[in-house]
N, C-alpha and C positions, 0 to 999 in steps of 0.2 A: 893302309896306308893315311899314319895321321900326323900331325905335321908336331913339329914340336911345345907350336905354344897351344894347343888342342893337346897335349900329355901335361902340360902343368897342370892345369885345368881339370884333371880329375888326380880324384882321392889316389893312398893309397892302395887302397883296394884293390881296386879298376888296373889300375897301372901293373901292379903284384900278374893281370885277371888278362889283361892284352898285352904281359909279357911271354905267360903261359900262349895263349894262342899263339905267340907271333914264333917265341921258339918251337912248337909243334906246329906249327908251319917252315917252316925253313928247313924242319926235318924229316918231311915230307917232297919237300926241293931234295934238299940232300940223295934222297932216297933216289927220288927220277933220274936222277945224273947221272948217278951209278950206273944210270942200266941201262942211261943214254937215255930216253924218255920222257928227256924233259923237252916244252915245249920250247917255253924259253930262258935260254941265262943270263938271262939281267934280274929273273925275278933273286937269284941267287942277292944279289950284290943287294938289291931292297930288303928284303927283310935283312940282310946283315947288319945293314944301318939298322930299321927299325931296333933288331935290341942291344942296339949301342947306344940308341935314343934316349930306351929308352934305362939302361942301367945310367948312364949315364945323370938322365933328372933323378933320376932313382939315391944318388947317389951325391949332387947338390943339396939336399931335402937333408941328406943325416950329415954334409959340412954344416949346414946353416944348422939342423938341431941345439948339434956339440956345443 
């Protein structure tokens, strides 16, 4: 988990790598949730927020460069 400040310090390449990794983790958590083997359901919410945080930072950068 990263804070928004930490994510903003990353360059675009690092941000994309973190987004890909986070999305893979979210997929695995969803799979565990479906098979009822998820130990901490709150992790789903945390991962979704992390993905949203990263995408928000990416869109802010696109708007700033336009």
